[in-house]
C-alpha positions in Angstrom: 104.5 109.1 100.8 105.8 112.4 99.5 107.1 114.9 102.1 104.0 117.1 102.5 102.3 115.6 105.5 99.2 117.8 105.2 98.4 116.3 101.8 98.6 112.8 103.2 95.9 113.3 105.9 93.1 111.6 104.0 95.1 108.6 102.9 96.7 108.1 106.3 93.2 108.1 107.8 92.0 105.6 105.2 95.0 103.3 106.1 94.1 103.7 109.8 90.5 102.7 109.2 91.6 99.7 107.0 93.9 98.4 109.8 91.3 99.0 112.5 88.7 97.0 110.5 91.1 94.0 109.9 93.1 94.0 113.1 91.8 90.7 114.2 93.1 89.2 110.9 96.6 90.4 111.7 96.8 93.4 109.4 99.4 95.9 110.4 100.7 98.9 108.6 103.2 101.8 108.9 103.6 105.0 106.9 107.0 106.3 105.7 107.2 109.9 104.6 109.7 110.6 101.9 111.5 113.4 103.8 113.8 113.9 106.6 113.7 115.2 110.2 111.9 118.4 109.2 108.7 116.2 109.0 108.9 115.1 112.7 106.6 117.8 114.1 104.0 117.7 111.2 103.8 113.9 111.6 103.3 114.1 115.3 100.6 116.8 114.8 98.8 114.6 112.2 98.9 111.6 114.7 97.5 113.7 117.5 94.9 115.6 115.5 93.5 112.6 113.6 94.0 110.0 116.4 96.4 107.9 114.2 97.9 104.9 115.9 99.5 103.5 112.7 103.3 104.2 113.1 104.4 107.1 110.9 108.1 107.8 110.3 110.4 109.9 108.2 113.7 108.9 106.6 116.7 110.0 108.8 118.6 111.1 105.7 115.6 112.1 103.6 114.6 110.7 100.2 118.1 109.6 99.4 117.8 106.8 102.0 119.0 103.4 100.6 115.7 101.7 101.3 113.9 103.8 98.8 116.0 102.3 96.0 115.8 98.8 97.4 112.0 98.8 97.1 112.1 100.6 93.7 109.9 103.4 95.0 109.6 106.3 92.6 110.5 109.5 94.6 108.4 111.5 92.1 105.2 109.6 93.0 102.7 111.2 95.2 102.6 108.0 97.3 103.2 104.2 97.0 101.4 101.5 98.9 103.1 98.1 99.2 101.3 95.1 100.5 103.5 92.3 101.6 103.1 89.0 103.4 105.8 86.5 104.4 108.6 88.7 103.1 107.1 89.0 99.6 105.3 91.9 98.0 101.8 90.9 97.1 100.6 94.1 95.5 101.6 97.7 95.0 99.8 100.8 94.2 101.1 104.2 93.1 99.5 107.7 93.5 96.5 106.4 95.5 93.8 108.9 96.2 92.1 108.4 99.5 88.7 108.8 97.8 89.5 105.8 95.5 90.9 103.4 98.1 88.7 100.4 97.2 91.3 98.6 95.1 93.7 98.7 98.0 91.0 97.4 100.3 90.2 94.6 97.9 93.8 93.6 97.6 94.2 93.5 101.4 91.2 91.3 101.7 92.6 88.9 99.0 95.9 88.9 100.8 94.4 88.1 104.2 92.4 85.0 102.9 
């Protein structure tokens, strides 16, 4: 996700709800913000305020972190959601709006079959 934590609140809440509803099927998630240590306090505040238990982290060296390139994530995108299983990406979504989360939910359900 882009570095502005406050803009990610709705999407993070949607991810939390998705994981909670499919926990018994083994669904797990984590959120990586495309910023550095300056995001630590806003991330902790979001977790506390919205009761988020999905792990949320920042990149220690910011958006130049090597993993960003390895996953071919566009740093200009608002957000990127990757679904993977058994070390293989099953689906990816870019610039997801939390109000239009149904395609992600559908892909998760297909993946968990």
